[in-house]
C-alpha positions in Angstrom: -131.0 -21.8 10.2 -127.1 -20.8 8.6 -126.9 -20.0 5.0 -125.5 -23.6 4.4 -128.8 -24.8 5.9 -130.7 -22.6 3.5 -128.6 -23.3 0.1 -129.3 -27.0 0.5 -132.6 -27.0 1.4 -133.4 -25.0 -1.6 -131.1 -27.3 -4.4 -132.7 -30.1 -2.8 -136.0 -28.8 -4.3 -135.2 -26.6 -7.0 -134.7 -26.9 -10.3 -131.0 -25.9 -10.8 -131.5 -22.9 -13.4 -129.7 -19.9 -11.3 -126.3 -19.5 -10.2 -126.8 -18.4 -6.9 -124.7 -16.7 -4.6 -124.2 -19.2 -1.3 -126.2 -16.2 0.9 -129.9 -16.7 2.0 -131.5 -13.0 2.9 -134.2 -12.7 5.5 -134.9 -8.9 5.8 -133.9 -5.7 4.2 -134.0 -2.0 5.7 -133.3 0.9 3.4 -130.0 0.4 0.8 -129.3 -3.0 3.3 -129.5 -6.8 3.4 -129.5 -9.0 6.3 -128.8 -12.4 5.5 -130.1 -15.3 8.2 -127.3 -15.2 10.6 -127.6 -11.5 10.8 -124.7 -10.0 8.5 -125.6 -6.8 7.0 -124.8 -5.8 3.2 -124.9 -3.1 1.2 -127.2 -3.6 -1.6 -125.9 -2.3 -5.3 -128.2 -4.7 -7.0 -131.5 -4.2 -5.8 -132.7 -7.7 -6.7 -131.8 -6.3 -10.7 -133.4 -3.4 -10.2 -136.2 -4.1 -8.5 -136.3 -2.3 -5.0 -135.2 1.1 -6.1 -136.4 2.6 -3.4 -134.5 0.2 -0.8 -135.8 -2.2 1.2 -139.1 -1.8 3.3 -139.6 1.2 2.0 -142.7 2.4 4.5 -145.2 4.3 2.1 -145.0 0.9 0.2 -145.3 -1.5 3.0 -148.1 0.6 4.2 -150.0 0.4 0.7 -149.6 -3.2 0.5 -150.5 -4.4 4.2 -153.8 -2.3 3.6 -154.5 -3.7 0.2 -154.0 -7.5 1.2 -156.5 -7.2 4.1 -158.7 -5.7 1.4 -158.6 -7.0 -1.6 -156.3 -9.5 -2.8 -157.9 -10.6 -6.4 -161.2 -10.8 -8.3 -160.3 -12.0 -11.6 -159.9 -9.0 -14.7 -163.8 -9.9 -15.7 -164.3 -7.1 -13.1 -162.7 -4.1 -12.3 -160.7 -2.8 -9.2 -160.5 0.7 -8.0 -156.8 0.6 -7.1 -155.5 -0.8 -10.6 -157.4 1.9 -12.5 -155.8 4.2 -10.4 -152.7 2.9 -11.5 -153.1 2.6 -15.3 -154.3 6.5 -15.2 -151.3 7.7 -13.8 -149.0 5.2 -16.1 -151.2 6.5 -19.2 -150.1 10.4 -17.8 -146.9 9.2 -17.7 -146.7 8.1 -20.9 -148.8 11.4 -22.3 -151.8 9.6 -23.1 -152.7 5.8 -23.8 -153.5 2.3 -23.0 -152.2 0.3 -20.4 -151.9 -3.7 -20.5 -151.1 -4.9 -16.9 -149.5 -8.0 -16.4 -146.9 -10.1 -13.9 -143.5 -9.0 -15.2 -140.8 -8.0 -18.0 -141.0 -10.6 -19.9 -145.1 -10.5 -20.3 -145.1 -6.8 -20.5 -142.6 -7.8 -23.7 -144.5 -10.9 -24.8 -148.0 -7.7 -25.2 -146.1 -5.8 -26.8 -145.0 -8.2 -29.5 -148.7 -9.1 -29.7 -149.9 -5.5 -29.9 -147.6 -4.5 -32.7 -148.2 -7.9 -34.7 -152.0 -7.3 -34.4 -151.3 -3.9 -35.6 -149.2 -5.3 -38.3 -152.3 -8.1 -39.7 -154.6 -5.5 -40.9 -151.7 -3.4 -42.4 -150.7 -5.7 -45.3 -150.3 -8.4 -42.4 -146.6 -7.6 -41.3 -145.2 -8.9 -38.4 -141.4 -9.2 -38.1 -140.3 -7.0 -35.4 -136.2 -5.8 -35.6 -134.5 -6.4 -32.7 -130.2 -5.6 -31.6 -127.6 -8.3 -30.9 -126.9 -8.2 -27.4 -130.1 -7.5 -26.1 -131.9 -9.0 -23.7 -136.2 -9.0 -23.7 -137.3 -11.9 -22.0 -137.4 -16.0 -21.6 -140.5 -17.0 -22.7 -140.1 -18.4 -26.0 -141.2 -15.6 -27.9 -139.0 -12.8 -25.9 -136.0 -15.1 -26.5 -136.4 -15.2 -30.0 -136.2 -11.6 -29.5 -133.4 -11.6 -27.3 -130.2 -11.0 -29.4 -127.7 -13.3 -27.5 -127.3 -16.8 -28.7 -126.3 -18.5 -25.5 -129.5 -18.1 -24.1 -131.4 -19.5 -27.4 -129.2 -22.9 -26.7 -131.5 -26.1 -26.5 -134.4 -24.3 -26.9 -134.9 -24.2 -30.6 -136.5 -23.9 -33.0 -137.8 -20.7 -31.5 -140.3 -18.6 -33.3 -140.0 -16.6 -36.3 -140.5 -13.3 -37.0 -137.3 -11.6 -35.5 -134.5 -9.5 -37.1 -131.2 -8.7 -35.4 -129.0 -6.0 -36.1 -126.2 -4.5 -34.5 -127.5 -2.2 -31.5 -126.3 1.6 -31.9 -126.2 1.7 -36.0 -129.1 3.6 -37.3 -127.9 2.4 -40.8 -127.7 -1.3 -40.0 -131.5 -0.4 -38.9 -132.6 1.0 -42.3 -131.2 -1.8 -43.8 -133.1 -4.6 -42.0 -135.9 -3.2 -42.9 -138.5 -5.3 -45.2 -142.1 -5.1 -46.7 -143.0 -7.5 -43.8 -141.3 -5.1 -41.1 -144.4 -4.5 -38.7 -142.0 -2.9 -35.4 -138.0 -2.1 -34.9 -137.8 -3.0 -30.6 -134.9 -1.8 -28.4 -133.6 -1.0 -25.4 -132.8 2.7 -24.5 -129.7 1.4 -22.3 -128.6 -2.6 -22.7 -128.8 -4.0 -18.9 -128.2 -7.7 -19.2 -126.1 -6.6 -22.4 -123.5 -4.8 -19.9 -124.7 -1.6 -19.4 -124.6 -0.5 -23.3 -124.9 2.9 -24.0 -125.8 4.6 -27.4 -122.7 6.6 -28.5 -124.9 7.7 -31.2 -126.6 10.7 -29.1 -129.0 10.3 -32.3 -129.3 6.7 -32.3 -133.1 6.6 -30.6 -134.1 9.9 -32.5 -132.8 8.0 -35.7 -134.7 4.9 -34.9 -137.8 7.1 -34.6 -137.5 9.0 -37.9 -137.2 5.6 -39.4 -140.1 4.4 -37.6 -142.0 7.5 -38.8 -140.7 7.2 -42.6 -141.8 3.3 -42.9 -144.7 3.3 -41.2 -143.5 0.8 -38.2 -143.8 0.9 -34.7 -140.8 1.9 -32.1 -140.8 -0.5 -29.1 -139.3 0.6 -26.2 -137.8 -1.8 -23.5 -138.1 -0.3 -20.3 -138.0 -3.3 -18.2 -134.7 -2.1 -16.3 -134.2 1.3 -17.2 -137.6 2.5 -16.4 -139.5 4.1 -13.3 -136.6 6.6 -12.5 -133.3 4.0 -12.9 -131.4 6.3 -15.0 -132.7 9.5 -13.2 -136.1 9.9 -15.7 -139.1 8.1 -15.2 -138.4 7.1 -18.7 -135.2 6.7 -19.9 -136.0 7.7 -23.5 -136.8 11.2 -21.6 -133.1 11.8 -22.0 -133.0 11.3 -25.7 -136.6 13.7 -26.3 -138.2 10.6 -28.3 -141.6 8.8 -27.8 -142.0 5.3 -28.9 -145.0 3.9 -29.9 -145.1 1.2 -27.1 -142.9 1.2 -24.3 -143.0 -1.3 -21.3 -142.3 -1.9 -17.8 -142.2 -3.7 -14.7 -138.8 -4.4 -11.8 -138.9 -1.4 -10.1 -142.5 -0.7 -11.4 -143.8 -2.9 -7.9 -141.2 -2.5 -5.7 -140.6 -6.1 -4.8 -144.2 -7.1 -6.1 -144.4 -8.6 -9.4 -145.8 -6.4 -12.0 -144.9 -5.3 -15.6 -147.1 -3.3 -18.3 -147.2 -2.2 -21.7 -148.3 1.4 -22.6 -149.5 1.5 -26.4 -150.3 5.3 -27.9 -154.6 4.9 -28.1 -154.2 4.4 -32.1 -152.1 1.4 -32.0 -154.0 0.0 -28.4 -157.1 0.2 -30.5 -156.2 -2.8 -32.3 -156.2 -5.1 -29.6 -160.4 -6.1 -28.6 -162.1 -8.7 -26.4 -160.3 -11.8 -26.0 -157.0 -10.8 -28.1 -154.9 -11.2 -24.9 -155.1 -11.4 -21.2 -153.5 -12.5 -17.9 -155.3 -14.1 -14.8 -152.9 -12.3 -12.2 -152.1 -9.0 -14.1 -153.5 -6.0 -12.6 -153.9 -7.8 -9.3 -154.7 -5.5 -6.3 -152.4 -5.8 -4.0 -149.3 -5.4 -7.0 -151.1 -2.2 -8.2 -151.0 -0.5 -4.7 -147.6 -1.3 -4.4 -146.9 0.2 -7.9 -149.0 3.4 -7.0 -147.1 3.8 -4.0 -144.0 4.0 -5.7 -145.2 6.3 -8.6 -146.7 8.4 -5.2 -142.9 8.2 -4.2 -141.5 9.5 -7.5 -143.8 12.6 -7.9 -142.3 15.5 -6.4 -138.6 14.5 -8.3 -136.9 14.7 -5.1 -136.1 10.7 -6.0 -135.4 11.2 -9.4 -132.9 14.2 -8.7 -131.4 12.2 -5.8 -130.6 9.1 -8.2 -128.7 11.9 -11.2 -127.0 13.3 -8.1 -125.9 10.3 -6.1 -125.4 8.3 -9.9 -122.9 11.1 -10.8 -121.1 11.3 -8.1 -120.5 7.1 -8.0 -119.8 7.6 -11.6 -117.4 10.3 -11.3 -115.3 8.4 -8.6 -115.2 5.1 -10.5 -113.9 6.9 -13.2 -111.0 8.7 -11.3 -110.3 5.4 -9.9 -110.2 3.7 -13.6 -108.1 6.6 -14.5 -105.1 4.8 -12.1 -106.6 1.1 -12.5 -105.7 -0.7 -15.4 -108.0 -3.8 -14.0 -110.8 -1.3 -15.8 -111.3 -0.7 -19.3 -114.6 1.7 -19.2 -117.5 3.0 -16.8 -120.5 3.5 -18.4 -124.2 4.0 -17.5 -126.7 7.1 -16.7 -128.2 7.4 -12.9 -128.0 4.7 -10.9 -127.6 2.1 -14.0 -123.6 1.9 -13.9 -121.2 -0.6 -15.9 -117.8 -1.1 -15.0 -116.1 -3.1 -17.8 -113.1 -5.3 -16.5 -109.9 -6.6 -18.5 -111.2 -9.9 -16.9 -114.1 -12.3 -15.5 -116.3 -10.0 -13.6 -117.7 -12.9 -11.3 -115.0 -13.2 -9.1 -114.8 -10.2 -8.3 -118.2 -10.0 -7.7 -118.0 -12.6 -5.4 -115.0 -10.7 -3.6 -117.5 -8.3 -3.3 -120.3 -9.8 -1.4 -117.5 -11.3 1.0 -116.6 -7.7 2.0 -120.8 -7.1 2.5 -121.4 -5.3 -1.0 -123.8 -7.0 -3.0 -123.1 -6.0 -7.1 -123.4 -8.6 -10.4 -121.9 -9.8 -12.3 -123.3 -9.3 -16.6 -121.6 -9.7 -20.3 -118.9 -12.2 -18.7 -116.4 -8.9 -17.9 -119.2 -6.0 -16.8 -119.4 -5.2 -13.1 -123.0 -3.9 -13.1 -124.1 -1.3 -10.4 -127.8 -0.6 -10.1 -127.9 0.9 -6.2 -131.2 2.7 -4.9 -132.5 5.9 -6.3 -132.2 7.1 -3.0 -128.7 6.1 -2.1 -127.0 8.5 0.2 -123.9 9.8 -0.3 -122.2 8.2 2.5 -124.0 5.0 1.1 -122.2 5.3 -1.9 -118.6 6.0 -0.7 -119.3 2.6 1.4 -119.9 1.0 -1.7 -116.6 2.7 -4.0 -114.2 1.7 -0.9 -115.1 -2.1 -1.0 -114.9 -1.9 -5.1 -111.6 -0.2 -4.5 -110.2 -2.5 -2.4 -111.5 -5.5 -4.4 -110.0 -4.2 -7.5 -106.7 -3.3 -6.2 -106.6 -6.7 -5.0 -107.6 -8.9 -7.4 
């Protein structure tokens, strides 16, 4: 089949909810994807920060192949060794705590919201969660209500109540928003869908931590996109030396298999008892095996070190380009999470990059979002940068 054949077949049967590029991929290898017609593309998007070790990473492939031949599902009324080992490793990464395994980022955030409300129910019935403008927390009704972008709300109102929005990176606004019914503050350390927005105030996250401690609130950090090494540390919050009460993970955790996790401090997680939450496919053995392989690949620190070094190189090249390129307003990010803010719509430039063999993403209207593999080489970074430079020059 050609790209056009696959696109036509997809549009004949799928709900039209994705603004898809007209390419159908058949296989991936490392930092590259190949379409059904055999053309190669350098992947600076990683399926939206998912395949962060690149495509067909050998140890992940082996783990999945071995597990699928042994056991694919048993239900959460039983235990499996692979999911127990995964939960134990994630708890250790967090510094102790209890883990809820699920299938996606939205489900992980739903779990965090439910934990916060359950915790608040025994503390005077507190339920309201403060979130940020420009945030993105998921597509379910509750996570949509927590998302601070009105365009995602249109047509789905009335949304669930219990969320209050404040400006991102504004401690005073967060302090002023706390009320008697407030139970938690839920924030992305770096806003991804919102345009790779990094807090300018270095005390923002630590200030939120102090506020939560002072007012007996829970701090929930949504690390669906930033977690599992994307910024050069396993958790992005480590850059600011804070620790949340609940953290959520997904995307890169399964290297392409659907898995998410909410991790809560022991004292907070204690409010969740038998029957208070669940997920049929949560802790799936095959997805758990993939996630274990991902964690093991990150253990010696070399991948995270590479993420920092090559990410800094790529960001440095982009900032140098911005100095002489008026189309770029700003370059921002951390590690392999980079936003190139333009003076125009980003989608046509993302399309132009695709035509030249580079996959990038347009978000927040005018931001080119780059989410390359954490193990990207300098040579591959140069290859991608040159395509971006040519596209900008000819735009």
